[in-house]
Structures are given as C-alpha cells and as structure tokens.
PDBQT receptor file of N, H, CA, C and O in Angstrom, charges set to zero:
ATOM      1  N   UNK A   1     107.067 111.897 168.223  1.00  0.00    +0.000 N 
ATOM      2  CA  UNK A   1     107.854 112.508 167.169  1.00  0.00    +0.000 C 
ATOM      3  C   UNK A   1     107.119 112.414 165.831  1.00  0.00    +0.000 C 
ATOM      4  O   UNK A   1     107.093 113.380 165.069  1.00  0.00    +0.000 OA
ATOM      5  N   UNK A   2     106.527 111.263 165.547  1.00  0.00    +0.000 N 
ATOM      6  H   UNK A   2     106.548 110.478 166.167  1.00  0.00    +0.000 HD
ATOM      7  CA  UNK A   2     105.835 111.106 164.272  1.00  0.00    +0.000 C 
ATOM      8  C   UNK A   2     104.642 112.051 164.182  1.00  0.00    +0.000 C 
ATOM      9  O   UNK A   2     104.307 112.513 163.091  1.00  0.00    +0.000 OA
ATOM     10  N   UNK A   3     103.999 112.343 165.300  1.00  0.00    +0.000 N 
ATOM     11  H   UNK A   3     104.271 111.967 166.186  1.00  0.00    +0.000 HD
ATOM     12  CA  UNK A   3     102.870 113.271 165.287  1.00  0.00    +0.000 C 
ATOM     13  C   UNK A   3     103.354 114.696 165.001  1.00  0.00    +0.000 C 
ATOM     14  O   UNK A   3     102.720 115.425 164.238  1.00  0.00    +0.000 OA
ATOM     15  N   UNK A   4     104.455 115.086 165.601  1.00  0.00    +0.000 N 
ATOM     16  H   UNK A   4     104.970 114.494 166.221  1.00  0.00    +0.000 HD
ATOM     17  CA  UNK A   4     104.991 116.431 165.417  1.00  0.00    +0.000 C 
ATOM     18  C   UNK A   4     105.665 116.596 164.057  1.00  0.00    +0.000 C 
ATOM     19  O   UNK A   4     105.640 117.680 163.476  1.00  0.00    +0.000 OA
ATOM     20  N   UNK A   5     106.268 115.521 163.553  1.00  0.00    +0.000 N 
ATOM     21  H   UNK A   5     106.289 114.640 164.025  1.00  0.00    +0.000 HD
ATOM     22  CA  UNK A   5     107.009 115.555 162.288  1.00  0.00    +0.000 C 
ATOM     23  C   UNK A   5     106.576 114.364 161.429  1.00  0.00    +0.000 C 
ATOM     24  O   UNK A   5     107.320 113.389 161.320  1.00  0.00    +0.000 OA
ATOM     25  N   UNK A   6     105.389 114.423 160.817  1.00  0.00    +0.000 N 
ATOM     26  H   UNK A   6     104.785 115.215 160.906  1.00  0.00    +0.000 HD
ATOM     27  CA  UNK A   6     104.854 113.262 160.093  1.00  0.00    +0.000 C 
ATOM     28  C   UNK A   6     105.741 112.750 158.962  1.00  0.00    +0.000 C 
ATOM     29  O   UNK A   6     105.717 111.556 158.662  1.00  0.00    +0.000 OA
ATOM     30  N   UNK A   7     106.513 113.616 158.336  1.00  0.00    +0.000 N 
ATOM     31  H   UNK A   7     106.532 114.585 158.580  1.00  0.00    +0.000 HD
ATOM     32  CA  UNK A   7     107.348 113.190 157.214  1.00  0.00    +0.000 C 
ATOM     33  C   UNK A   7     108.713 112.667 157.662  1.00  0.00    +0.000 C 
ATOM     34  O   UNK A   7     109.497 112.199 156.838  1.00  0.00    +0.000 OA
ATOM     35  N   UNK A   8     108.996 112.744 158.950  1.00  0.00    +0.000 N 
ATOM     36  H   UNK A   8     108.358 113.125 159.620  1.00  0.00    +0.000 HD
ATOM     37  CA  UNK A   8     110.308 112.338 159.453  1.00  0.00    +0.000 C 
ATOM     38  C   UNK A   8     110.450 110.820 159.465  1.00  0.00    +0.000 C 
ATOM     39  O   UNK A   8     109.480 110.089 159.663  1.00  0.00    +0.000 OA
ATOM     40  N   UNK A   9     111.672 110.371 159.249  1.00  0.00    +0.000 N 
ATOM     41  H   UNK A   9     112.460 110.965 159.088  1.00  0.00    +0.000 HD
ATOM     42  CA  UNK A   9     111.984 108.960 159.406  1.00  0.00    +0.000 C 
ATOM     43  C   UNK A   9     112.456 108.785 160.849  1.00  0.00    +0.000 C 
ATOM     44  O   UNK A   9     113.513 109.284 161.235  1.00  0.00    +0.000 OA
ATOM     45  N   UNK A  10     111.660 108.072 161.630  1.00  0.00    +0.000 N 
ATOM     46  H   UNK A  10     110.802 107.667 161.317  1.00  0.00    +0.000 HD
ATOM     47  CA  UNK A  10     111.955 107.873 163.048  1.00  0.00    +0.000 C 
ATOM     48  C   UNK A  10     112.360 106.427 163.250  1.00  0.00    +0.000 C 
ATOM     49  O   UNK A  10     111.693 105.516 162.761  1.00  0.00    +0.000 OA
ATOM     50  N   UNK A  11     113.453 106.214 163.971  1.00  0.00    +0.000 N 
ATOM     51  H   UNK A  11     113.995 106.955 164.369  1.00  0.00    +0.000 HD
ATOM     52  CA  UNK A  11     113.952 104.862 164.180  1.00  0.00    +0.000 C 
ATOM     53  C   UNK A  11     114.347 104.692 165.641  1.00  0.00    +0.000 C 
ATOM     54  O   UNK A  11     115.059 105.522 166.205  1.00  0.00    +0.000 OA
ATOM     55  N   UNK A  12     113.877 103.612 166.241  1.00  0.00    +0.000 N 
ATOM     56  H   UNK A  12     113.298 102.938 165.783  1.00  0.00    +0.000 HD
ATOM     57  CA  UNK A  12     114.260 103.270 167.606  1.00  0.00    +0.000 C 
ATOM     58  C   UNK A  12     115.363 102.225 167.528  1.00  0.00    +0.000 C 
ATOM     59  O   UNK A  12     115.193 101.169 166.918  1.00  0.00    +0.000 OA
ATOM     60  N   UNK A  13     116.486 102.528 168.147  1.00  0.00    +0.000 N 
ATOM     61  H   UNK A  13     116.624 103.386 168.642  1.00  0.00    +0.000 HD
ATOM     62  CA  UNK A  13     117.618 101.606 168.142  1.00  0.00    +0.000 C 
ATOM     63  C   UNK A  13     117.791 101.071 169.556  1.00  0.00    +0.000 C 
ATOM     64  O   UNK A  13     118.052 101.833 170.486  1.00  0.00    +0.000 OA
ATOM     65  N   UNK A  14     117.646  99.767 169.714  1.00  0.00    +0.000 N 
ATOM     66  H   UNK A  14     117.434  99.147 168.958  1.00  0.00    +0.000 HD
ATOM     67  CA  UNK A  14     117.794  99.144 171.026  1.00  0.00    +0.000 C 
ATOM     68  C   UNK A  14     119.178  99.405 171.598  1.00  0.00    +0.000 C 
ATOM     69  O   UNK A  14     120.174  99.458 170.875  1.00  0.00    +0.000 OA
ATOM     70  N   UNK A  15     119.211  99.564 172.895  1.00  0.00    +0.000 N 
ATOM     71  H   UNK A  15     118.403  99.521 173.481  1.00  0.00    +0.000 HD
ATOM     72  CA  UNK A  15     120.453  99.794 173.597  1.00  0.00    +0.000 C 
ATOM     73  C   UNK A  15     120.315  99.208 174.991  1.00  0.00    +0.000 C 
ATOM     74  O   UNK A  15     119.323  98.543 175.293  1.00  0.00    +0.000 OA
ATOM     75  N   UNK A  16     121.290  99.447 175.832  1.00  0.00    +0.000 N 
ATOM     76  H   UNK A  16     122.096  99.986 175.587  1.00  0.00    +0.000 HD
ATOM     77  CA  UNK A  16     121.205  98.976 177.210  1.00  0.00    +0.000 C 
ATOM     78  C   UNK A  16     121.842 100.009 178.117  1.00  0.00    +0.000 C 
ATOM     79  O   UNK A  16     122.459 100.963 177.642  1.00  0.00    +0.000 OA
ATOM     80  N   UNK A  17     121.699  99.827 179.395  1.00  0.00    +0.000 N 
ATOM     81  H   UNK A  17     121.198  99.053 179.781  1.00  0.00    +0.000 HD
ATOM     82  CA  UNK A  17     122.326 100.715 180.355  1.00  0.00    +0.000 C 
ATOM     83  C   UNK A  17     121.630 102.045 180.529  1.00  0.00    +0.000 C 
ATOM     84  O   UNK A  17     122.229 102.992 181.039  1.00  0.00    +0.000 OA
ATOM     85  N   UNK A  18     120.358 102.140 180.109  1.00  0.00    +0.000 N 
ATOM     86  H   UNK A  18     119.871 101.371 179.695  1.00  0.00    +0.000 HD
ATOM     87  CA  UNK A  18     119.612 103.372 180.296  1.00  0.00    +0.000 C 
ATOM     88  C   UNK A  18     119.949 104.473 179.307  1.00  0.00    +0.000 C 
ATOM     89  O   UNK A  18     119.621 105.636 179.542  1.00  0.00    +0.000 OA
ATOM     90  N   UNK A  19     120.597 104.124 178.207  1.00  0.00    +0.000 N 
ATOM     91  H   UNK A  19     120.863 103.179 178.017  1.00  0.00    +0.000 HD
ATOM     92  CA  UNK A  19     120.962 105.120 177.203  1.00  0.00    +0.000 C 
ATOM     93  C   UNK A  19     119.710 105.538 176.441  1.00  0.00    +0.000 C 
ATOM     94  O   UNK A  19     118.955 104.687 175.971  1.00  0.00    +0.000 OA
ATOM     95  N   UNK A  20     119.486 106.844 176.318  1.00  0.00    +0.000 N 
ATOM     96  H   UNK A  20     120.099 107.535 176.700  1.00  0.00    +0.000 HD
ATOM     97  CA  UNK A  20     118.399 107.401 175.523  1.00  0.00    +0.000 C 
ATOM     98  C   UNK A  20     118.957 108.626 174.834  1.00  0.00    +0.000 C 
ATOM     99  O   UNK A  20     119.150 109.668 175.460  1.00  0.00    +0.000 OA
ATOM    100  N   UNK A  21     119.215 108.499 173.545  1.00  0.00    +0.000 N 
ATOM    101  H   UNK A  21     119.058 107.652 173.037  1.00  0.00    +0.000 HD
ATOM    102  CA  UNK A  21     119.764 109.601 172.770  1.00  0.00    +0.000 C 
ATOM    103  C   UNK A  21     118.900 109.830 171.543  1.00  0.00    +0.000 C 
ATOM    104  O   UNK A  21     118.386 108.888 170.940  1.00  0.00    +0.000 OA
ATOM    105  N   UNK A  22     118.752 111.085 171.187  1.00  0.00    +0.000 N 
ATOM    106  H   UNK A  22     119.169 111.850 171.677  1.00  0.00    +0.000 HD
ATOM    107  CA  UNK A  22     117.962 111.448 170.015  1.00  0.00    +0.000 C 
ATOM    108  C   UNK A  22     118.852 112.262 169.095  1.00  0.00    +0.000 C 
ATOM    109  O   UNK A  22     119.449 113.259 169.503  1.00  0.00    +0.000 OA
ATOM    110  N   UNK A  23     118.932 111.822 167.842  1.00  0.00    +0.000 N 
ATOM    111  H   UNK A  23     118.448 111.013 167.510  1.00  0.00    +0.000 HD
ATOM    112  CA  UNK A  23     119.670 112.572 166.834  1.00  0.00    +0.000 C 
ATOM    113  C   UNK A  23     118.705 113.023 165.747  1.00  0.00    +0.000 C 
ATOM    114  O   UNK A  23     117.669 112.403 165.506  1.00  0.00    +0.000 OA
ATOM    115  N   UNK A  24     119.073 114.104 165.108  1.00  0.00    +0.000 N 
ATOM    116  H   UNK A  24     119.914 114.608 165.304  1.00  0.00    +0.000 HD
ATOM    117  CA  UNK A  24     118.280 114.604 163.984  1.00  0.00    +0.000 C 
ATOM    118  C   UNK A  24     119.257 115.022 162.902  1.00  0.00    +0.000 C 
ATOM    119  O   UNK A  24     120.105 115.888 163.114  1.00  0.00    +0.000 OA
ATOM    120  N   UNK A  25     119.129 114.396 161.740  1.00  0.00    +0.000 N 
ATOM    121  H   UNK A  25     118.440 113.692 161.568  1.00  0.00    +0.000 HD
ATOM    122  CA  UNK A  25     120.057 114.649 160.631  1.00  0.00    +0.000 C 
ATOM    123  C   UNK A  25     121.501 114.455 161.068  1.00  0.00    +0.000 C 
ATOM    124  O   UNK A  25     122.389 115.212 160.675  1.00  0.00    +0.000 OA
ATOM    125  N   UNK A  26     121.725 113.430 161.885  1.00  0.00    +0.000 N 
ATOM    126  H   UNK A  26     121.003 112.815 162.203  1.00  0.00    +0.000 HD
ATOM    127  CA  UNK A  26     123.066 113.089 162.323  1.00  0.00    +0.000 C 
ATOM    128  C   UNK A  26     123.605 113.932 163.468  1.00  0.00    +0.000 C 
ATOM    129  O   UNK A  26     124.753 113.755 163.876  1.00  0.00    +0.000 OA
ATOM    130  N   UNK A  27     122.789 114.852 163.995  1.00  0.00    +0.000 N 
ATOM    131  H   UNK A  27     121.856 114.995 163.663  1.00  0.00    +0.000 HD
ATOM    132  CA  UNK A  27     123.217 115.729 165.083  1.00  0.00    +0.000 C 
ATOM    133  C   UNK A  27     122.511 115.321 166.371  1.00  0.00    +0.000 C 
ATOM    134  O   UNK A  27     121.287 115.188 166.394  1.00  0.00    +0.000 OA
ATOM    135  N   UNK A  28     123.263 115.126 167.421  1.00  0.00    +0.000 N 
ATOM    136  H   UNK A  28     124.257 115.234 167.402  1.00  0.00    +0.000 HD
ATOM    137  CA  UNK A  28     122.701 114.762 168.717  1.00  0.00    +0.000 C 
ATOM    138  C   UNK A  28     121.938 115.955 169.285  1.00  0.00    +0.000 C 
ATOM    139  O   UNK A  28     122.506 117.033 169.461  1.00  0.00    +0.000 OA
ATOM    140  N   UNK A  29     120.630 115.758 169.575  1.00  0.00    +0.000 N 
ATOM    141  H   UNK A  29     120.168 114.882 169.432  1.00  0.00    +0.000 HD
ATOM    142  CA  UNK A  29     119.854 116.866 170.146  1.00  0.00    +0.000 C 
ATOM    143  C   UNK A  29     119.444 116.606 171.587  1.00  0.00    +0.000 C 
ATOM    144  O   UNK A  29     119.093 117.542 172.305  1.00  0.00    +0.000 OA
ATOM    145  N   UNK A  30     119.484 115.340 172.027  1.00  0.00    +0.000 N 
ATOM    146  H   UNK A  30     119.770 114.579 171.443  1.00  0.00    +0.000 HD
ATOM    147  CA  UNK A  30     119.221 115.035 173.436  1.00  0.00    +0.000 C 
ATOM    148  C   UNK A  30     119.991 113.787 173.823  1.00  0.00    +0.000 C 
ATOM    149  O   UNK A  30     120.022 112.811 173.073  1.00  0.00    +0.000 OA
ATOM    150  N   UNK A  31     120.613 113.817 174.994  1.00  0.00    +0.000 N 
ATOM    151  H   UNK A  31     120.588 114.609 175.603  1.00  0.00    +0.000 HD
ATOM    152  CA  UNK A  31     121.327 112.666 175.527  1.00  0.00    +0.000 C 
ATOM    153  C   UNK A  31     121.039 112.540 177.014  1.00  0.00    +0.000 C 
ATOM    154  O   UNK A  31     121.467 113.375 177.810  1.00  0.00    +0.000 OA
ATOM    155  N   UNK A  32     120.312 111.496 177.384  1.00  0.00    +0.000 N 
ATOM    156  H   UNK A  32     119.964 110.818 176.737  1.00  0.00    +0.000 HD
ATOM    157  CA  UNK A  32     120.051 111.234 178.801  1.00  0.00    +0.000 C 
ATOM    158  C   UNK A  32     121.362 110.973 179.526  1.00  0.00    +0.000 C 
ATOM    159  O   UNK A  32     121.543 111.399 180.667  1.00  0.00    +0.000 OA
ATOM    160  N   UNK A  33     122.266 110.278 178.872  1.00  0.00    +0.000 N 
ATOM    161  H   UNK A  33     122.119 109.931 177.945  1.00  0.00    +0.000 HD
ATOM    162  CA  UNK A  33     123.550 109.950 179.486  1.00  0.00    +0.000 C 
ATOM    163  C   UNK A  33     124.354 111.216 179.789  1.00  0.00    +0.000 C 
ATOM    164  O   UNK A  33     124.934 111.335 180.868  1.00  0.00    +0.000 OA
ATOM    165  N   UNK A  34     124.393 112.159 178.849  1.00  0.00    +0.000 N 
ATOM    166  H   UNK A  34     123.922 112.062 177.972  1.00  0.00    +0.000 HD
ATOM    167  CA  UNK A  34     125.168 113.386 179.054  1.00  0.00    +0.000 C 
ATOM    168  C   UNK A  34     124.528 114.291 180.097  1.00  0.00    +0.000 C 
ATOM    169  O   UNK A  34     125.224 114.917 180.897  1.00  0.00    +0.000 OA
ATOM    170  N   UNK A  35     123.183 114.360 180.085  1.00  0.00    +0.000 N 
ATOM    171  H   UNK A  35     122.618 113.852 179.435  1.00  0.00    +0.000 HD
ATOM    172  CA  UNK A  35     122.476 115.263 180.999  1.00  0.00    +0.000 C 
ATOM    173  C   UNK A  35     122.168 114.627 182.349  1.00  0.00    +0.000 C 
ATOM    174  O   UNK A  35     121.822 115.321 183.305  1.00  0.00    +0.000 OA
ATOM    175  N   UNK A  36     122.297 113.296 182.422  1.00  0.00    +0.000 N 
ATOM    176  H   UNK A  36     122.578 112.732 181.645  1.00  0.00    +0.000 HD
ATOM    177  CA  UNK A  36     122.026 112.557 183.664  1.00  0.00    +0.000 C 
ATOM    178  C   UNK A  36     120.585 112.728 184.139  1.00  0.00    +0.000 C 
ATOM    179  O   UNK A  36     120.316 112.796 185.339  1.00  0.00    +0.000 OA
ATOM    180  N   UNK A  37     119.643 112.798 183.156  1.00  0.00    +0.000 N 
ATOM    181  H   UNK A  37     119.861 112.744 182.182  1.00  0.00    +0.000 HD
ATOM    182  CA  UNK A  37     118.227 112.923 183.488  1.00  0.00    +0.000 C 
ATOM    183  C   UNK A  37     117.384 112.506 182.286  1.00  0.00    +0.000 C 
ATOM    184  O   UNK A  37     117.857 112.458 181.151  1.00  0.00    +0.000 OA
ATOM    185  N   UNK A  38     116.125 112.209 182.576  1.00  0.00    +0.000 N 
ATOM    186  H   UNK A  38     115.741 112.248 183.499  1.00  0.00    +0.000 HD
ATOM    187  CA  UNK A  38     115.172 111.915 181.506  1.00  0.00    +0.000 C 
ATOM    188  C   UNK A  38     114.734 113.220 180.857  1.00  0.00    +0.000 C 
ATOM    189  O   UNK A  38     114.855 114.292 181.451  1.00  0.00    +0.000 OA
ATOM    190  N   UNK A  39     114.230 113.121 179.647  1.00  0.00    +0.000 N 
ATOM    191  H   UNK A  39     114.132 112.251 179.164  1.00  0.00    +0.000 HD
ATOM    192  CA  UNK A  39     113.683 114.296 178.973  1.00  0.00    +0.000 C 
ATOM    193  C   UNK A  39     112.374 114.696 179.642  1.00  0.00    +0.000 C 
ATOM    194  O   UNK A  39     111.584 113.839 180.041  1.00  0.00    +0.000 OA
ATOM    195  N   UNK A  40     112.153 115.984 179.759  1.00  0.00    +0.000 N 
ATOM    196  H   UNK A  40     112.794 116.679 179.435  1.00  0.00    +0.000 HD
ATOM    197  CA  UNK A  40     110.878 116.487 180.258  1.00  0.00    +0.000 C 
ATOM    198  C   UNK A  40     109.815 116.277 179.182  1.00  0.00    +0.000 C 
ATOM    199  O   UNK A  40     110.154 116.167 178.004  1.00  0.00    +0.000 OA
ATOM    200  N   UNK A  41     108.533 116.217 179.560  1.00  0.00    +0.000 N 
ATOM    201  H   UNK A  41     108.257 116.306 180.517  1.00  0.00    +0.000 HD
ATOM    202  CA  UNK A  41     107.478 116.069 178.557  1.00  0.00    +0.000 C 
ATOM    203  C   UNK A  41     107.570 117.173 177.493  1.00  0.00    +0.000 C 
ATOM    204  O   UNK A  41     107.608 118.359 177.824  1.00  0.00    +0.000 OA
ATOM    205  N   UNK A  42     107.605 116.781 176.246  1.00  0.00    +0.000 N 
ATOM    206  H   UNK A  42     107.574 115.819 175.978  1.00  0.00    +0.000 HD
ATOM    207  CA  UNK A  42     107.664 117.716 175.136  1.00  0.00    +0.000 C 
ATOM    208  C   UNK A  42     109.058 118.257 174.829  1.00  0.00    +0.000 C 
ATOM    209  O   UNK A  42     109.236 118.965 173.838  1.00  0.00    +0.000 OA
ATOM    210  N   UNK A  43     110.038 117.938 175.653  1.00  0.00    +0.000 N 
ATOM    211  H   UNK A  43     109.893 117.363 176.458  1.00  0.00    +0.000 HD
ATOM    212  CA  UNK A  43     111.378 118.496 175.481  1.00  0.00    +0.000 C 
ATOM    213  C   UNK A  43     112.033 118.050 174.177  1.00  0.00    +0.000 C 
ATOM    214  O   UNK A  43     112.637 118.865 173.479  1.00  0.00    +0.000 OA
ATOM    215  N   UNK A  44     111.922 116.778 173.846  1.00  0.00    +0.000 N 
ATOM    216  H   UNK A  44     111.431 116.116 174.413  1.00  0.00    +0.000 HD
ATOM    217  CA  UNK A  44     112.583 116.273 172.637  1.00  0.00    +0.000 C 
ATOM    218  C   UNK A  44     111.965 116.906 171.390  1.00  0.00    +0.000 C 
ATOM    219  O   UNK A  44     112.684 117.269 170.459  1.00  0.00    +0.000 OA
ATOM    220  N   UNK A  45     110.652 117.039 171.369  1.00  0.00    +0.000 N 
ATOM    221  H   UNK A  45     110.069 116.744 172.126  1.00  0.00    +0.000 HD
ATOM    222  CA  UNK A  45     109.994 117.678 170.221  1.00  0.00    +0.000 C 
ATOM    223  C   UNK A  45     110.424 119.141 170.132  1.00  0.00    +0.000 C 
ATOM    224  O   UNK A  45     110.697 119.633 169.037  1.00  0.00    +0.000 OA
ATOM    225  N   UNK A  46     110.488 119.835 171.252  1.00  0.00    +0.000 N 
ATOM    226  H   UNK A  46     110.266 119.435 172.141  1.00  0.00    +0.000 HD
ATOM    227  CA  UNK A  46     110.923 121.242 171.257  1.00  0.00    +0.000 C 
ATOM    228  C   UNK A  46     112.357 121.359 170.723  1.00  0.00    +0.000 C 
ATOM    229  O   UNK A  46     112.650 122.228 169.902  1.00  0.00    +0.000 OA
ATOM    230  N   UNK A  47     113.234 120.488 171.190  1.00  0.00    +0.000 N 
ATOM    231  H   UNK A  47     112.996 119.782 171.857  1.00  0.00    +0.000 HD
ATOM    232  CA  UNK A  47     114.623 120.519 170.731  1.00  0.00    +0.000 C 
ATOM    233  C   UNK A  47     114.729 120.222 169.233  1.00  0.00    +0.000 C 
ATOM    234  O   UNK A  47     115.551 120.813 168.532  1.00  0.00    +0.000 OA
ATOM    235  N   UNK A  48     113.893 119.307 168.755  1.00  0.00    +0.000 N 
ATOM    236  H   UNK A  48     113.225 118.827 169.325  1.00  0.00    +0.000 HD
ATOM    237  CA  UNK A  48     113.897 118.979 167.330  1.00  0.00    +0.000 C 
ATOM    238  C   UNK A  48     113.439 120.180 166.516  1.00  0.00    +0.000 C 
ATOM    239  O   UNK A  48     114.013 120.478 165.469  1.00  0.00    +0.000 OA
ATOM    240  N   UNK A  49     112.413 120.866 166.992  1.00  0.00    +0.000 N 
ATOM    241  H   UNK A  49     111.947 120.624 167.843  1.00  0.00    +0.000 HD
ATOM    242  CA  UNK A  49     111.945 122.073 166.290  1.00  0.00    +0.000 C 
ATOM    243  C   UNK A  49     113.031 123.148 166.280  1.00  0.00    +0.000 C 
ATOM    244  O   UNK A  49     113.245 123.803 165.259  1.00  0.00    +0.000 OA
ATOM    245  N   UNK A  50     113.706 123.329 167.391  1.00  0.00    +0.000 N 
ATOM    246  H   UNK A  50     113.532 122.797 168.219  1.00  0.00    +0.000 HD
ATOM    247  CA  UNK A  50     114.788 124.325 167.469  1.00  0.00    +0.000 C 
ATOM    248  C   UNK A  50     115.940 123.954 166.535  1.00  0.00    +0.000 C 
ATOM    249  O   UNK A  50     116.527 124.826 165.895  1.00  0.00    +0.000 OA
ATOM    250  N   UNK A  51     116.258 122.680 166.457  1.00  0.00    +0.000 N 
ATOM    251  H   UNK A  51     115.781 121.971 166.977  1.00  0.00    +0.000 HD
ATOM    252  CA  UNK A  51     117.361 122.222 165.601  1.00  0.00    +0.000 C 
ATOM    253  C   UNK A  51     117.024 122.396 164.121  1.00  0.00    +0.000 C 
ATOM    254  O   UNK A  51     117.900 122.603 163.282  1.00  0.00    +0.000 OA
ATOM    255  N   UNK A  52     115.746 122.307 163.833  1.00  0.00    +0.000 N 
ATOM    256  H   UNK A  52     115.033 122.139 164.514  1.00  0.00    +0.000 HD
ATOM    257  CA  UNK A  52     115.282 122.450 162.447  1.00  0.00    +0.000 C 
ATOM    258  C   UNK A  52     115.395 123.895 161.972  1.00  0.00    +0.000 C 
ATOM    259  O   UNK A  52     115.565 124.161 160.782  1.00  0.00    +0.000 OA
ATOM    260  N   UNK A  53     115.298 124.812 162.911  1.00  0.00    +0.000 N 
ATOM    261  H   UNK A  53     115.159 124.597 163.878  1.00  0.00    +0.000 HD
ATOM    262  CA  UNK A  53     115.440 126.228 162.584  1.00  0.00    +0.000 C 
ATOM    263  C   UNK A  53     114.201 126.855 162.211  1.00  0.00    +0.000 C 
ATOM    264  O   UNK A  53     114.179 128.049 161.910  1.00  0.00    +0.000 OA
TER     265      UNK A  53
C-alpha cells in the first residue's frame, strides 16, 4: 500500500480470528470476513484506487 500510495497513512491494527479488513477514509474497501476469502494479489491496491475515484 505504501508503494502504491506513498502519501497515505497506513496502519496495521492487530486482531484475531483471521480478520483482515482494509478501510480507506473510514470506508471499508475489503473484508476477508465478509467475503470468506483472502484478497487476490493486487486486489486491495486496485480497490483502493477505485475508491479514490
């Protein structure tokens, strides 16, 4: 994420139970728990770009 968005503030928040969620500007853009799968390679960056508009 930092490579794709160098000016972004990226924060990893520890969790448990296999939760992996990515938010951007307070909006959920990926949830492993909701989708019941891991993100594909490059998927989170693509979703972040789409969310940015």
